[in-house]
C-alpha positions in Angstrom: 51.1 -58.0 -33.4 54.2 -57.6 -35.4 57.4 -59.3 -34.2 59.0 -55.9 -33.8 56.4 -54.9 -31.2 58.0 -57.3 -28.8 61.7 -57.7 -27.9 62.7 -61.3 -28.6 66.2 -61.7 -27.0 68.0 -60.3 -24.1 69.5 -56.9 -24.7 73.2 -56.9 -24.9 75.4 -54.7 -22.8 75.0 -51.1 -24.1 78.8 -50.8 -24.4 78.7 -53.3 -27.3 76.7 -50.7 -29.4 78.3 -48.0 -31.5 76.9 -45.0 -29.7 78.0 -42.7 -32.4 75.4 -44.2 -34.7 72.5 -43.7 -32.3 70.6 -40.4 -33.1 70.6 -37.8 -30.4 66.7 -37.6 -30.4 66.6 -41.4 -29.7 68.9 -41.0 -26.7 66.8 -38.1 -25.4 63.6 -40.3 -25.7 65.1 -43.1 -23.6 64.3 -41.3 -20.4 60.7 -40.9 -21.5 60.4 -44.6 -22.1 62.0 -45.4 -18.8 59.6 -43.1 -16.9 56.7 -44.7 -18.7 58.0 -48.2 -17.8 58.3 -47.2 -14.1 54.7 -45.7 -14.3 53.4 -49.0 -15.7 55.2 -50.9 -12.9 53.5 -48.6 -10.3 50.2 -49.3 -12.0 50.7 -53.0 -11.7 50.9 -53.6 -15.4 53.2 -56.5 -16.3 53.0 -56.5 -20.1 52.4 -53.5 -22.4 52.2 -53.2 -26.2 54.0 -50.5 -28.1 50.6 -48.8 -28.7 49.9 -48.7 -25.0 53.3 -47.1 -24.4 52.7 -44.7 -27.3 49.5 -43.6 -25.6 51.3 -42.8 -22.4 54.3 -41.1 -23.9 52.9 -39.3 -26.9 55.6 -41.0 -29.0 54.2 -43.1 -31.8 54.6 -46.9 -31.7 56.8 -47.1 -34.9 59.3 -44.6 -33.4 59.4 -46.5 -30.1 60.2 -49.7 -31.9 62.9 -48.0 -34.0 64.5 -46.4 -31.0 64.7 -49.6 -29.0 66.0 -51.5 -32.1 69.3 -49.7 -31.7 69.9 -51.6 -28.5 68.8 -55.1 -29.6 65.6 -57.0 -29.0 64.1 -58.5 -25.9 60.7 -59.6 -24.5 58.0 -62.1 -25.6 56.8 -62.1 -29.2 53.1 -61.6 -29.6 52.6 -60.3 -26.1 54.3 -56.9 -26.1 56.9 -55.6 -23.7 57.7 -57.2 -20.3 57.5 -54.0 -18.3 59.9 -55.1 -15.6 62.5 -56.3 -18.2 62.0 -53.0 -20.2 62.6 -51.0 -17.1 65.7 -53.0 -16.2 67.2 -52.9 -19.7 66.6 -49.1 -20.1 68.1 -48.5 -16.6 71.3 -50.4 -17.7 71.4 -48.8 -21.1 71.4 -45.4 -19.6 73.9 -46.2 -16.9 71.4 -45.8 -14.1 72.1 -49.1 -12.5 74.8 -47.3 -10.4 74.9 -44.2 -8.4 76.3 -41.0 -10.0 78.0 -38.5 -7.7 77.3 -34.9 -8.6 79.0 -31.5 -7.8 76.5 -28.6 -7.4 77.8 -25.1 -8.1 75.6 -22.3 -6.8 73.9 -22.2 -3.4 71.5 -19.5 -4.2 67.7 -19.8 -4.7 67.9 -22.1 -7.7 70.7 -24.2 -6.3 68.9 -24.6 -3.0 65.7 -25.7 -4.8 67.6 -28.2 -6.9 69.4 -29.6 -3.8 66.0 -30.0 -2.1 64.6 -32.1 -4.9 64.2 -35.6 -3.5 64.2 -37.2 -7.0 68.0 -37.0 -7.1 68.5 -39.9 -4.8 65.5 -41.8 -6.0 66.9 -41.7 -9.6 70.5 -42.6 -8.6 72.1 -39.2 -8.4 73.9 -38.1 -5.2 75.1 -34.5 -4.5 78.5 -35.0 -2.9 79.7 -31.4 -2.8 78.4 -27.8 -3.1 80.3 -24.7 -4.1 79.6 -21.0 -4.1 81.5 -17.7 -4.2 79.5 -15.9 -1.6 81.4 -15.6 1.7 78.1 -15.6 3.6 77.2 -19.0 2.2 80.6 -20.7 2.3 80.9 -22.8 5.4 77.1 -23.3 5.6 75.3 -26.5 4.7 73.2 -27.6 1.7 72.2 -31.1 0.6 74.0 -32.5 3.7 77.2 -31.0 2.3 79.4 -28.2 3.7 79.4 -25.4 1.1 82.9 -24.9 -0.1 84.6 -22.0 -2.0 84.5 -22.3 -5.8 88.2 -22.2 -5.8 88.3 -25.5 -3.9 86.6 -27.6 -6.7 89.8 -29.3 -7.9 90.9 -30.1 -4.3 87.5 -31.4 -3.3 86.9 -33.4 -6.4 90.3 -35.0 -6.2 88.7 -36.9 -3.3 85.1 -37.2 -4.6 86.0 -38.0 -8.2 82.5 -37.0 -9.3 82.0 -37.0 -13.1 78.8 -34.9 -13.2 78.3 -31.3 -12.3 75.2 -29.0 -12.0 75.7 -25.3 -12.7 73.2 -23.0 -11.0 75.0 -19.6 -11.2 74.4 -16.3 -13.0 75.0 -16.2 -16.8 78.2 -14.2 -16.5 79.8 -16.7 -14.1 78.8 -19.9 -16.0 81.7 -20.3 -18.4 84.3 -19.9 -15.6 82.4 -22.4 -13.4 82.2 -24.9 -16.2 86.0 -24.5 -16.9 86.7 -25.2 -13.3 84.4 -28.2 -13.2 86.1 -29.7 -16.3 89.5 -29.0 -14.9 88.5 -30.9 -11.8 87.6 -34.0 -13.8 83.9 -33.5 -14.5 82.8 -34.8 -17.9 79.0 -34.2 -17.9 77.4 -30.9 -17.0 73.8 -29.8 -16.5 73.8 -26.0 -17.0 70.9 -23.9 -15.7 72.6 -20.6 -16.6 70.9 -18.9 -19.6 74.0 -18.9 -21.8 75.8 -21.1 -24.2 78.9 -22.9 -22.9 82.1 -23.8 -24.7 83.8 -27.1 -23.8 86.4 -29.3 -25.4 85.5 -32.6 -27.2 84.6 -35.3 -24.8 82.7 -33.1 -22.4 78.8 -33.2 -22.5 76.8 -30.2 -21.6 73.0 -30.1 -21.4 71.5 -26.6 -21.1 68.2 -26.0 -19.2 67.0 -22.4 -19.8 63.7 -22.1 -17.9 63.0 -18.6 -19.3 63.4 -19.9 -22.8 60.9 -22.6 -22.2 58.4 -20.1 -20.9 59.0 -18.0 -24.0 58.2 -21.0 -26.2 54.9 -21.5 -24.2 54.2 -17.8 -24.7 54.5 -18.3 -28.4 52.0 -21.1 -28.4 49.5 -19.1 -26.3 49.9 -16.2 -28.7 49.3 -18.3 -31.8 46.3 -20.3 -30.5 
């Protein structure tokens, strides 16, 4: 097994790396590697080669080694990856070794479904406040939070100091919601509204368009 198949020294703190030089696709694959490592832990596997990880993730071994090389080298040469160490290092690299507080905007069907997802807490994310514009919902409860008016985001987050937000509102409301989140101090936003969002530099937005993904699946069905 080539030396690069194992990580030979402890990974340094991710803050020491120039993140501007790390390709976006590499960053997006880190979560896949982490989920694989957690799956290997669940299966009781202590050491895994890059080929074994490739088989589980669908990402080829050479790409795995290249991706991890951006963050240093760690592990035991000739044996592969120490699964526990890999999980620990990836968790730290992704900033998942601490709990992230999240603001949820939208208490409709999608927002309620997202709030009910138990994986939030298991993965280190905690919904600390929920907002909506519907008077019938304001004052109610969701995710163990009292649903507040959208206009109270700044006031509420002055106390919560959450840096993450989830947008589960109709398309026409999304930009206004994002503007209010950013004004309240939120720096990272997961947007489920089917529309593009404009933000200033320094704010990160990830768009999740469920219908668009179904349309892509439809294309593959149509062309098979």
